[in-house]
C-alpha positions as a printed Julia matrix, in Angstrom:
391×3 Matrix{Float64}:
  -9.75   20.93   -1.25
  -6.39   22.89   -0.85
  -6.93   26.62   -1.31
  -6.13   28.33   -4.36
  -3.27   29.48   -5.98
  -1.78   32.29   -8.8
  -3.04   31.5   -12.6
   0.9    31.5   -12.52
   1.38   28.71  -10.64
  -1.26   26.7   -12.27
  -0.37   27.28  -15.61
   3.25   25.76  -14.9
   2.01   22.59  -12.83
  -0.12   22.06  -15.69
   2.91   22.32  -18.07
   4.67   19.92  -15.97
   7.02   22.76  -14.35
   7.86   22.76  -10.65
   6.81   26.15  -10.08
   8.39   27.89   -6.87
   5.78   30.09   -5.69
   8.21   33.25   -6.78
   8.25   33.77  -10.37
  10.61   30.91  -11.17
  11.17   27.24  -11.25
  12.63   24.21   -9.58
  15.55   22.64  -11.66
  14.33   19.21  -12.32
  15.45   17.11   -9.99
  18.74   15.05  -10.59
  18.88   11.2   -10.64
  20.57    9.0    -8.12
  22.25    6.32   -8.59
  20.25    3.35   -8.31
  21.07    0.09   -5.61
  22.61   -3.14   -7.32
  19.61   -5.09   -6.12
  17.31   -2.64   -8.09
  17.12   -1.91  -11.79
  15.15    0.65  -13.86
  12.7    -1.48  -15.91
  10.91    0.87  -18.03
  11.3     0.88  -21.81
  13.54    2.48  -24.12
  11.66    4.4   -26.28
   9.91    6.38  -23.33
  13.72    7.38  -21.65
  14.59    8.99  -25.23
  11.48   10.97  -25.23
  11.17   12.38  -21.62
  10.73   15.81  -21.89
  11.95   18.75  -19.33
  10.33   16.59  -16.55
   7.1    16.38  -14.17
   6.42   18.45  -11.09
   5.78   15.18   -8.96
   6.82   11.85   -8.64
   4.26    9.31   -7.55
   6.13    6.61   -5.93
   3.65    3.29   -5.9
   5.26    0.43   -3.77
   4.49   -3.4    -3.79
   6.04   -6.71   -2.48
   4.54   -9.74   -3.64
   1.0    -8.03   -3.7
  -0.68   -8.11   -7.25
  -4.47   -7.81   -6.33
  -5.17   -4.21   -5.74
  -1.92   -2.52   -8.03
  -4.17   -2.02  -11.05
  -7.02    0.29   -8.55
  -3.75    1.89   -7.35
  -2.55    2.72  -10.36
  -5.78    3.63  -12.14
  -6.77    6.19   -8.58
  -3.67    7.95  -10.66
  -4.49    7.85  -13.92
  -7.45    9.29  -13.12
  -6.4    12.69  -11.66
  -8.01   15.92  -12.82
  -4.15   17.68  -13.2
  -2.6    17.17  -16.45
  -0.73   14.14  -17.15
   2.26   15.98  -17.86
   2.19   17.48  -14.3
   3.5    14.04  -12.91
   5.22   10.98  -13.27
   4.43    7.36  -11.87
   7.28    5.11  -10.46
   5.82    1.7    -9.24
   8.7     0.03   -7.32
   8.28   -3.91   -6.86
  10.08   -7.18   -6.35
   8.28   -9.32   -8.68
   7.95   -9.83  -12.96
   4.58  -10.29  -14.42
   4.08   -9.86  -18.34
   0.38   -8.89  -17.57
   0.73   -6.82  -15.06
   4.0    -5.12  -16.72
   2.35   -4.58  -20.03
  -0.52   -2.55  -18.22
   1.81   -0.46  -16.05
   3.75    0.29  -19.51
   0.51    1.17  -20.97
  -0.34    3.51  -18.02
   3.12    5.6   -19.01
   4.45    4.09  -15.28
   8.37    3.79  -14.78
   9.03    0.06  -13.48
  11.59   -0.69  -11.13
  12.7    -3.51  -10.03
  13.93   -4.08   -6.41
  14.29   -7.06   -4.83
  14.53   -5.69   -0.79
  11.75   -6.63    1.19
  11.35   -3.6     3.02
   8.96   -1.09    2.04
  11.85    2.16    2.65
  14.06    0.04    0.54
  11.73    0.75   -2.08
  10.91    4.27   -1.15
  14.67    4.93   -1.53
  15.14    3.47   -4.85
  12.15    5.44   -6.06
  13.47    8.24   -4.79
  16.61    7.95   -6.73
  14.92    7.02   -9.86
  11.95    9.79  -10.24
  12.7    13.03  -11.46
   9.87   15.45   -9.57
  10.59   17.68   -6.86
   7.3    16.67   -4.9
   6.89   13.37   -4.04
   4.03   11.42   -3.13
   4.05    7.88   -1.75
   0.91    5.34   -2.15
   0.65    1.97   -0.96
  -0.19   -0.4    -3.97
  -3.47   -1.65   -1.67
  -4.4     2.29   -1.3
  -6.14    5.1    -3.67
  -6.14    8.5    -4.24
  -8.77   11.06   -5.09
  -9.48   11.98   -8.2
  -8.03   15.95   -6.64
  -5.42   14.4    -4.69
  -2.36   15.38   -6.76
  -3.53   19.14   -7.86
  -4.34   19.44   -4.03
  -0.95   19.04   -3.64
   0.76   20.81   -6.31
  -1.48   23.62   -5.57
  -0.58   23.63   -1.51
   3.57   23.27   -2.81
   3.27   26.1    -5.18
   1.63   28.37   -2.87
   4.43   27.54   -0.31
   8.04   27.87   -1.51
   9.52   26.45    1.84
   7.0    23.79    2.58
   8.49   20.5     2.74
   5.78   18.5     4.21
   2.19   17.6     3.07
  -0.39   14.91    4.85
  -4.32   14.41    4.11
  -6.76   12.77    6.0
  -8.3     9.06    4.55
 -11.46    7.38    3.81
 -11.75    3.95    4.83
 -12.82    1.49    2.01
 -13.35   -2.64    2.15
 -11.07   -4.87   -0.01
 -13.39   -4.41   -2.67
 -12.61   -0.57   -2.77
 -16.7    -0.06   -1.63
 -17.54    1.47    1.63
 -17.19   -0.73    5.01
 -20.24   -2.11    6.24
 -20.86    0.21    9.71
 -21.48   -3.29   11.83
 -18.32   -4.52   10.65
 -16.09   -1.2    11.37
 -17.12   -0.77   14.73
 -14.78   -3.93   15.71
 -11.76   -2.78   13.45
 -10.55    0.3    15.68
 -10.22    2.29   12.78
  -8.85    5.93   13.31
 -11.75    8.55   13.62
 -10.79   11.72   11.24
 -13.49   13.99   12.09
 -11.4    15.94   14.36
  -8.37   16.81   12.01
  -7.9    20.17   11.07
  -5.9    22.18    8.39
  -2.82   23.44    9.97
   0.12   24.84    8.85
   3.46   24.7    10.89
   6.06   27.2     9.5
   9.48   26.61   10.38
   9.89   28.58   13.19
   6.81   27.38   14.97
   8.2    24.24   15.2
  10.12   25.05   18.6
   6.53   25.94   20.15
   5.21   22.31   21.19
   3.19   20.12   18.47
   0.33   19.21   20.89
  -2.06   21.04   18.43
  -0.97   18.8    15.28
  -3.07   15.48   18.24
  -5.92   13.93   16.4
  -4.28   14.76   12.93
  -2.04   11.94   12.88
   0.34   13.56   11.24
   3.21   10.34   10.86
   0.12    8.22   10.12
  -0.36    6.42    6.65
   2.76    6.61    3.45
  -0.65    7.27    1.1
  -1.19   10.31    2.99
   2.11   11.61    2.79
   3.96   14.09    0.3
   7.5    15.21    0.77
   9.66   17.39   -0.76
  12.86   15.11   -2.82
  15.66   16.43   -1.17
  14.18   16.73    2.24
  13.65   12.81    1.61
  16.72   12.59    0.1
  18.52   14.0     2.9
  17.37   10.99    5.47
  18.54    8.28    2.97
  21.08    7.13    5.13
  19.17    6.12    8.08
  16.24    5.39    5.55
  18.2     2.45    4.3
  18.29    0.94    7.56
  14.2     0.65    8.67
  12.07   -1.9     8.02
   8.85   -0.03    7.49
   7.66    3.01    9.56
   8.34    5.13    6.35
   5.62    7.85    7.44
   6.56    8.15   10.94
  10.3     8.33    9.74
   9.66   11.1     7.3
   7.32   13.15    9.36
  10.41   13.68   11.78
  13.22   13.84    8.99
  10.78   17.11    8.2
  10.39   18.61   11.84
  14.43   18.62   11.47
  14.85   20.03    8.13
  14.51   23.88    7.68
  11.01   23.41    5.92
   7.43   24.2     6.72
   4.69   21.23    7.14
   0.84   21.52    6.04
  -1.41   18.98    7.54
  -4.98   19.02    5.33
  -8.04   18.1     6.7
  -9.31   16.88    3.3
  -9.46   12.65    3.16
  -7.82   12.46   -0.09
  -6.25    9.18    0.15
  -8.65    5.92    0.29
  -7.43    3.64    2.93
  -8.01   -0.15    2.19
  -9.09   -2.69    4.72
  -8.27   -6.03    4.1
  -7.02   -9.41    5.29
  -3.58   -8.66    4.47
  -2.8    -5.41    5.81
   0.12   -5.71    8.2
  -1.12   -2.61   10.44
  -4.54   -4.21   11.0
  -4.49   -7.96   10.76
  -8.11   -8.32    9.45
  -9.42  -11.74    9.66
  -6.68  -13.31   11.84
  -7.64  -15.94   14.63
  -7.09  -13.54   18.14
  -3.61  -15.34   18.71
  -2.13  -14.97   14.75
  -3.37  -11.76   14.83
  -1.53  -10.26   18.27
   1.61  -12.01   16.97
   1.23  -10.53   13.71
   0.59   -6.9    15.29
   3.4    -7.45   18.26
   5.89   -7.77   14.99
   4.93   -4.83   13.58
   4.89   -3.05   16.77
   8.44   -4.32   17.31
   9.85   -3.45   13.43
   7.96    0.03   14.77
  10.62    0.03   18.02
  13.48   -0.3    15.4
  12.36    2.34   13.44
  11.76    4.92   16.15
  15.51    3.86   17.63
  17.12    4.81   14.23
  14.93    8.0    13.57
  16.42    8.94   17.32
  20.18    8.8    16.14
  18.9    10.95   13.03
  16.73   13.56   15.34
  20.28   13.4    17.67
  22.02   14.23   15.02
  19.89   17.02   13.8
  20.28   18.98   17.57
  16.49   19.27   17.34
  15.3    19.28   21.13
  11.51   19.91   19.6
  11.66   17.03   17.59
  13.32   14.45   20.1
  10.67   15.33   22.51
   8.0    14.48   20.36
   9.71   11.37   18.95
  10.23   10.04   23.11
   6.26   10.56   23.18
   6.2     8.52   19.92
   8.72    5.58   21.15
   6.68    5.66   24.12
   3.0     5.04   22.73
   4.57    2.25   20.58
   6.12    0.74   23.47
   2.85    0.49   24.85
   1.71   -1.65   21.55
   4.98   -4.03   22.79
   4.05   -4.05   26.61
   0.16   -5.08   25.94
   1.04   -7.39   23.19
   3.87   -9.13   24.84
   2.94  -11.98   27.33
   6.47  -11.56   29.01
   5.57   -7.8    29.95
   5.76   -7.21   33.31
   3.38   -4.68   35.14
   6.55   -2.46   36.31
   6.86   -2.23   32.6
   3.56   -0.67   32.26
   4.26    1.6    35.6
   7.49    3.08   34.27
   5.84    3.68   31.03
   2.88    5.69   31.97
   5.23    8.14   34.21
   7.19    9.1    31.13
   4.14    9.69   29.72
   3.21   12.11   32.13
   6.32   13.99   31.61
   5.31   14.23   27.93
   1.62   15.29   27.93
   1.8    18.32   25.7
   3.39   15.98   22.9
   0.83   14.95   19.68
   1.53   11.32   20.27
   0.48   11.38   24.11
  -2.75   13.74   23.53
  -4.17   11.28   21.02
  -3.68    8.09   22.4
  -5.03    9.16   26.1
  -7.23    5.73   26.17
  -3.68    3.72   25.5
  -2.17    5.63   29.0
  -5.44    5.06   30.86
  -4.76    1.46   29.94
  -1.49    1.14   31.19
  -2.77    2.26   34.4
  -5.3    -0.8    34.51
  -2.45   -3.35   33.13
  -0.2    -2.42   36.33
  -3.47   -3.74   38.36
  -5.07   -6.25   36.17
  -2.97   -7.22   32.92
  -5.17   -9.58   31.46
  -8.56   -6.9    31.37
  -5.95   -4.24   30.22
  -4.91   -6.64   26.96
  -8.5    -6.7    26.43
  -9.69   -3.58   26.82
  -6.74   -2.33   24.32
  -7.31   -4.07   21.79
 -10.99   -3.39   21.37
  -9.81    0.36   21.68
  -6.58    0.94   19.89
  -6.4     2.42   16.64
  -4.53    0.77   13.31
  -1.05    2.55   13.1
């Protein structure tokens, strides 16, 4: 749970007002124009009765996939904070009479977006929403009941907070616990070593190695970000395909704001066969191909993010991004059959100069695997698949 906040802040949050922690309130966020390929589908009568606006907006994204959407929505409806404190914006690429009726009954704003990349859907959600605090939710994940209250409490307590990240618990396709025997083969990220950490704007320059094992750039459904911070990156967000979690983390590093990392598991991460970053249930070669494709998409995200970081002139963010890119590059080297031993050696040598970064510190086994790859590539590939956590 987040730390307690003042009564005035909580009263404002319950009333749906964006409290700034200093006795005032944020102005209602202005809506941005939508892309021509996207359109708001919410009922006209709901638009006409909107009040002063919510403190937070939950942007739920879905592409083609329907089975888990209702569960995700219900997890948002089950929040312990007053319903007027937040809005739900669902951005999807399909029309479904039954699901759309369900979303209307749930009071959700529907945005139809044909673009496949989740980054485009997030961007359209940002343009359509009104809250100053934005929580992201993938259609296959779930919020714990206290998630929004905790997030709003942290933002109310810290006026300069721009980015929030919490830990996850893992559930199976049915939403229940994962069989311990099966979980050993899934290489899920351990969460027991995470700790609560506030990173002020001034502390960003002191190195971020202490963020290791908090996985600060992992999982969109663990992220909340101030809307103005997110929109500052919109020209770059529009160009990426996936990797929104990593992208927004680095956006926050380059903006004049603080970041908070919570050790509480307030998001349930669903493990299932359609999960692109895990490829559960696939044949070995199919799984390798899917994960290689995902790694190459992330490499593109890192390149676009680098442009954004260079433009910001932030040397500490650039160093951390170099480390993240290096680790993601190792994923390509291990899974691409055309990779050479020299590729692994060069990457390893670069990594030895970045041992103070969080990405390298939490991926020591991958670095050791690069050394093994230089000697025995087939053995290194097998070892990598067994130890590598989902991205």
